[in-house]
Residue frames as qw, qx, qy, qz and C-alpha x, y, z in Angstrom:
[[0.950, 0.016, 0.258, -0.175, -7.07, 19.41, 16.33],
 [0.258, -0.558, 0.705, 0.353, -3.90, 17.43, 15.38],
 [0.518, 0.358, -0.640, -0.440, -3.41, 15.41, 12.28],
 [0.181, 0.081, -0.970, 0.137, -3.28, 12.23, 14.33],
 [0.335, 0.270, 0.617, -0.659, -6.54, 13.05, 16.09],
 [0.567, 0.453, -0.142, -0.673, -8.22, 13.58, 12.67],
 [0.419, 0.278, -0.828, -0.248, -6.86, 10.29, 11.29],
 [0.034, 0.050, 0.928, -0.368, -8.08, 8.43, 14.39],
 [0.468, 0.401, 0.392, -0.683, -11.65, 9.91, 13.96],
 [0.551, 0.457, -0.384, -0.583, -11.74, 9.43, 10.19],
 [0.454, 0.214, -0.861, -0.084, -10.52, 5.72, 10.33],
 [0.776, -0.399, -0.125, -0.473, -12.43, 4.99, 13.53],
 [0.810, 0.046, -0.478, 0.337, -9.41, 3.66, 15.39],
 [0.561, -0.814, -0.031, 0.148, -7.84, 4.19, 18.78],
 [0.135, -0.876, 0.446, 0.128, -4.27, 5.25, 19.44],
 [0.508, -0.330, 0.779, 0.164, -2.81, 1.78, 18.97],
 [0.672, 0.533, 0.513, 0.036, -4.85, 1.08, 15.93],
 [0.312, 0.942, -0.100, -0.073, -3.44, 4.30, 14.37],
 [0.262, -0.691, 0.653, 0.164, 0.14, 3.32, 15.38],
 [0.661, 0.033, 0.736, 0.140, -0.40, -0.22, 13.80],
 [0.615, 0.708, 0.347, 0.036, -1.76, 1.27, 10.49],
 [0.182, 0.939, -0.278, -0.088, 1.03, 3.84, 10.13],
 [0.457, -0.505, 0.722, 0.126, 3.53, 1.15, 11.01],
 [0.714, 0.231, 0.647, 0.138, 2.14, -1.21, 8.37],
 [0.483, 0.873, 0.070, 0.004, 2.24, 1.60, 5.69],
 [0.123, -0.869, 0.475, 0.066, 5.89, 2.27, 6.70],
 [0.561, -0.322, 0.755, 0.110, 6.93, -1.28, 6.62],
 [0.712, 0.507, 0.480, 0.076, 5.22, -2.10, 3.24],
 [0.307, 0.942, -0.124, -0.046, 6.88, 1.02, 1.74],
 [0.212, -0.766, 0.599, 0.102, 10.34, 0.09, 2.98],
 [0.664, -0.086, 0.734, 0.111, 10.05, -3.48, 1.92],
 [0.653, 0.708, 0.268, 0.003, 8.82, -2.47, -1.50],
 [0.155, 0.920, -0.355, -0.053, 11.98, -0.26, -1.84],
 [0.439, -0.534, 0.719, 0.068, 14.19, -3.13, -0.75],
 [0.717, 0.230, 0.655, 0.063, 12.63, -5.46, -3.31],
 [0.433, 0.842, -0.001, -0.323, 12.76, -2.95, -6.12],
 [0.042, 0.714, -0.647, -0.264, 16.38, -3.47, -7.17],
 [0.335, -0.139, 0.928, 0.083, 16.36, -7.34, -7.21],
 [0.546, 0.503, 0.641, -0.194, 12.96, -7.63, -8.81],
 [0.430, 0.849, -0.001, -0.307, 13.57, -5.03, -11.49],
 [0.069, -0.645, 0.704, 0.291, 17.00, -6.37, -12.14],
 [0.454, 0.053, 0.889, 0.020, 15.46, -9.83, -12.76],
 [0.515, 0.664, 0.492, -0.229, 12.79, -8.51, -15.06],
 [0.531, 0.824, 0.100, 0.171, 14.76, -6.14, -17.25],
 [0.704, 0.106, -0.112, 0.693, 18.28, -4.86, -17.87],
 [0.283, -0.677, -0.260, 0.628, 19.50, -1.76, -16.37],
 [0.203, -0.181, 0.410, 0.871, 20.12, -0.25, -19.78],
 [0.106, 0.617, 0.747, 0.225, 16.36, -0.18, -20.56],
 [0.025, 0.517, 0.141, 0.844, 14.85, 3.25, -21.13],
 [0.019, -0.024, 0.573, -0.819, 13.78, 5.14, -18.09],
 [0.570, -0.024, 0.006, -0.821, 10.22, 5.40, -19.06],
 [0.758, -0.008, -0.611, -0.228, 9.97, 1.54, -19.63],
 [0.361, 0.033, -0.755, 0.546, 11.60, 0.90, -16.20],
 [0.242, -0.022, 0.369, -0.897, 9.05, 3.27, -14.63],
 [0.689, 0.005, -0.269, -0.673, 6.10, 1.63, -16.39],
 [0.693, 0.051, -0.719, 0.009, 7.24, -1.81, -15.53],
 [0.152, 0.116, -0.652, 0.734, 7.84, -0.77, -11.93],
 [0.459, -0.059, 0.196, -0.864, 4.31, 0.38, -11.60],
 [0.772, 0.045, -0.425, -0.470, 2.80, -2.70, -13.11],
 [0.693, 0.068, -0.690, 0.198, 4.89, -5.09, -11.14],
 [0.280, 0.087, -0.605, 0.740, 5.55, -3.33, -7.80],
 [0.427, -0.257, 0.080, -0.863, 2.11, -1.85, -7.19],
 [0.837, -0.234, -0.351, -0.349, 0.52, -5.26, -6.60],
 [0.669, 0.032, -0.580, 0.464, 3.52, -6.37, -4.52],
 [0.018, 0.247, -0.354, 0.902, 3.05, -3.27, -2.41],
 [0.654, -0.270, -0.082, -0.702, -0.69, -3.95, -1.92],
 [0.855, -0.116, -0.505, 0.010, 0.03, -7.59, -0.91],
 [0.452, 0.145, -0.541, 0.694, 2.78, -6.45, 1.54],
 [0.253, -0.313, 0.185, -0.897, 0.40, -3.83, 2.97],
 [0.794, -0.271, -0.233, -0.492, -2.30, -6.36, 3.54],
 [0.800, -0.062, -0.537, 0.259, 0.14, -8.90, 5.08],
 [0.275, 0.150, -0.471, 0.824, 1.60, -6.28, 7.52],
 [0.466, -0.289, 0.042, -0.835, -1.79, -4.96, 8.34],
 [0.846, -0.238, -0.412, -0.241, -2.96, -8.52, 9.15],
 [0.660, 0.011, -0.558, 0.502, 0.13, -9.20, 11.32],
 [0.098, 0.106, -0.368, 0.919, -0.50, -5.93, 13.18],
 [0.051, 0.417, 0.826, -0.376, -4.28, -6.70, 13.61],
 [0.245, 0.526, 0.091, -0.809, -5.68, -4.38, 11.09],
 [0.286, 0.106, 0.848, 0.433, -6.79, -6.70, 8.40],
 [0.236, 0.725, 0.642, -0.080, -10.35, -5.24, 8.04],
 [0.015, -0.845, 0.014, 0.534, -8.98, -1.74, 7.55],
 [0.104, -0.482, 0.640, 0.590, -6.46, -2.63, 4.88],
 [0.315, 0.264, 0.880, 0.237, -8.85, -5.00, 3.14],
 [0.216, 0.834, 0.437, -0.259, -11.37, -2.20, 2.72],
 [0.005, -0.805, 0.285, 0.520, -8.65, 0.10, 1.36],
 [0.284, -0.207, 0.825, 0.442, -7.37, -2.66, -1.00],
 [0.333, 0.523, 0.777, 0.109, -10.82, -3.15, -2.41],
 [0.169, 0.901, 0.205, -0.343, -11.30, 0.56, -2.92],
 [0.094, -0.624, 0.550, 0.547, -7.97, 0.80, -4.86],
 [0.345, 0.113, 0.892, 0.271, -9.14, -2.22, -6.90],
 [0.301, 0.766, 0.550, -0.142, -12.43, -0.39, -7.78],
 [0.031, 0.855, -0.139, -0.499, -10.45, 2.66, -8.68],
 [0.257, -0.406, 0.722, 0.498, -8.16, 0.76, -10.99],
 [0.251, 0.293, 0.876, 0.288, -11.00, -1.01, -12.90],
 [0.084, -0.165, -0.257, -0.949, -12.99, 2.16, -13.03],
 [0.393, -0.599, -0.677, -0.170, -15.89, 1.25, -10.81],
 [0.222, -0.731, 0.107, -0.636, -17.05, 3.90, -8.35],
 [0.290, 0.113, -0.780, 0.543, -15.67, 3.40, -4.80],
 [0.474, -0.676, -0.529, -0.193, -18.14, 2.93, -2.03],
 [0.033, -0.598, 0.339, -0.725, -18.04, 5.63, 0.66],
 [0.658, -0.356, -0.645, 0.157, -17.81, 4.11, 4.08],
 [0.502, -0.528, -0.444, 0.521, -18.39, 5.87, 7.36]]
């Protein structure tokens, strides 16, 4: 059984749904990387300590990534899938147990 077949079964989507989901993840990741330089340059100087840049990157860019992922997922017809994943990440961050679906 291939990885793609297992993902299709686990997520309950067909071939084109899986393509849309993987494409949304790819686009959100690439867009986040493209935005990293300008956003981080606006927020803090390049001479800031590496640990501080890393911490600020996580605090600022993680929500940006989540919004982009939801936006791309919506454009590709997978809003429900990404909305459920976004809610699960939110529960994880605030310390509430995630609901297991399907």
